[in-house]
VOLUMZA-922674 format. One record per atom (N, C-alpha, C): residue in one letter; x, y, z. Coordinates in steps of 0.1 Angstrom, whole numbers, plus 5000, padded with zeros to 4 digits. Layout:
// VOLUMZA-922674
AXYZ/...
This chain:
// VOLUMZA-922674
M504152095093/M503552015083/M502551915088/R501451915082/R500351825086/R500551685079/L500651585086/L500951445081/L499651375080/I499451305069/I498251225067/I498751085063/Q497850985064/Q498050855059/Q496750815051/L497050745040/L495950705031/L496150565028/I495050485029/I495150345026/I494150315015/Y494650245005/Y493750194994/Y493950054991/M493049994984/M493149854979/M492849854964/S493549774956/S493249764942/S493549624938/R493049594926/R493449474919/R494449504909/P495549434908/P496549454898/P496049404885/F496349484874/F495949444861/F497249374855/G497049244851/G498149174845/G499349154854/F499149114867/F500149104877/F501249004872/D502449044874/D503648964873/D504749034881/E505848964883/E506949014891/E507549144885/G507549154872/G508049274865/G507149394868/T505849374868/T504949484871/T505149534885/L505249444895/L505449474909/L506749554910/D507849504904/D509149564905/D509049704899/D508349724888/D508149864882/D507549954892/I506449904898/I505749994908/I506650034919/L507449934925/L508249964936/L509450054932/V510050034921/V511150114916/V510650254914/S509550274908/S508950404906/S508650474919/A508050404928/A507750464941/A509050504949/R509950414949/R511250444956/R512050554950/R511850584937/R512450694930/R511750824933/H510450824933/H509650954934/H509350984948/N509050894956/N508550924970/N509551014978/P510850984978/P511651074987/P511651224982/A511551244970/A511451384965/A510151454969/N509151374971/N507851424975/N507551404990/N508551374998/N508351355012/N507351245016/L507251145008/L506351035010/L507050905015/T506350835023/T506750705028/T505550615027/G505750485030/G504650395030/G505050245028/A503950165026/A504150025024/A503149975014/L503649875007/L502749804997/L502749655000/I501549605003/I501349465006/I500749404993/C501349304988/C500849254975/C500649104974/R499749064966/R499448934962/R499148944947/D499048824941/D498848834926/D497448884923/D496548894933/D495148944930/D494749064938/V495649114947/V495249234955/V496549314959/F496449444958/F497349534964/F496649604975/L497449624986/L496949704997/L498149795001/Q497849925000/Q498950015001/Q498650135011/M499650175019/M499550285027/M500550395022/L500050515020/L500850625016/L500850725028/E501950785032/E501950885043/E502950995039/G502451115043/G503251235041/G502351355041/P502851465035/P501951595035/P500751565027/R499651625031/R498351605024/R498351625009/I498951735004/I498951754990/I499751654982/E500851614987/E501651514981/E501051374981/V500351334992/V499651204993/V498551204983/T497751314983/T496651324974/T497051324959/E498151394956/E498551384942/E499051244938/S499751174947/S500251044945/S499050944943/F498050964951/F496850874950/F496150904936/G496151034932/G495551064919/G496350994908/R497650984909/R498450914898/R498050764899/I497850714910/I497550564912/I496150544905/L495250634907/L493850624901/L493950624886/R494950694880/R495150694866/R496050584860/D496650514869/D497650404865/D496950284861/D497150244848/D496350124843/D496849994849/R497849994857/R498349874864/R497349844876/H496549934880/H495549924891/H494149924886/V493349834889/V491949834886/V491149824899/E489949874899/E489049864910/E489649924923/V490250044921/V490850104933/V489750144943/S490050114955/S489050144966/S489750214977/L489350344980/L489950414992/L489350355004/L490250305013/L489750245026/L489850345038/W490850425038/W490950515049/W491850635045/C491550755050/C492450865049/C492250955061/G493350995068/G493251075079/G494551125085/D494451215094/D495651265101/D496351165108/A497751175109/A498551085116/A499551155125/P499751125137/P500651195146/P502151165141/V502451045136/V503751005132/V503650915120/R504750895113/R504750795102/R504950655107/S504250565101/S504450425104/S505650365097/F505950415086/F507050365078/F508050475074/A508550545084/A509450655082/A510750625076/E511150505077/E512450465071/E512350405057/W511150405052/W510850345039/W510250435029/S510950455017/S510250525007/S509050445002/M509250305002/M508050215000/M508550075004/R508050035015/R508249895020/R507349805012/D507849695008/D507049595002/D506949465010/D505849405010/D505749275017/D504649195010/P504849065009/P503748985004/P502648975015/A501448945011/A500348925021/A500748805030/Q500648835043/Q500948725053/Q499748645056/S499948535061/S498748445064/S497848505075/W498448595083/W497548655094/W496648765088/M496848805076/M496048905070/M494748855065/W494848755056/W493648695050/W494048565044/D493048485043/D493148345037/D493648355023/R494548275019/R495148275005/R494048264995/H492948194998/H491948174988/H490848284990/G491048374999/G490048485000/G490048574989/G491248604983/G491348674970/G490748814971/A490348864960/A489849004958/A488549024966/E487848924970/E486648944978/E486949024991/V488149024995/V488549105007/V488349245004/M488349294992/M488249434988/M486849484993/T485849404993/T484549454997/T484249425012/A485149345018/A484849315032/A485749385042/I486849435038/I487849495048/I487349645051/S487449675064/S487149815068/S488449895068/G488250025069/G489350115070/G490150085083/E489450065094/E490150025107/E490849895106/E490249795099/E491049675098/E492249695089/A492249775079/A493349805071/A494449875079/R494049975087/R494950045096/R495649945106/Q494949845111/Q495549755120/Q496549655113/I496249625100/I497149545092/I498449615091/F498449745088/F499649825086/F500349855099/A499649865110/A500249885123/A501049765127/R500449645124/R501149525127/R502349505118/L502249535105/L503349525096/L504449625101/A504149735105/A505149835109/A505949785121/R505349705129/R506049645141/R506949525138/E506749465126/E507549345122/E508849385116/P509849315119/P511149345111/P510949305097/W511649385088/W511549345074/W512349225071/R511849145062/R512649025058/R512148995044/E513048965036/E512748925022/E511948795023/A510748795017/A509948675018/A509448635004/P509148515001/P508648474988/P507348544985/R507248594972/R505948654968/R505048554963/Y503748574964/Y502748484959/Y502548504945/
């Protein structure tokens, strides 16, 4: 099986805790059946997500995200082969944006400034950190 990783960024439409919970519940329900794993970094103005798994399943999942009206201004940052999964134990890890990622006031402007490699480094760092429940912004 050829494993790929895909990273995209979007702005949430009408963000609230319920919307985020719906996205996470849906991902955690559907991803195991499709052999997908990943992580979602969220703020009230930006989603940054990595999907990983077989090419067809990742591509189909990204297609659903593109059609999902909870996401606007979806921007593909990186997609490529991966030797291993970064979030193998997670159907979908969630994490609020940490201070080391970007300034709290940077907001959605990050969408036009972040490169695919920078996004990959953010997820590499997140994968090394132990998960802990943290307050959401």
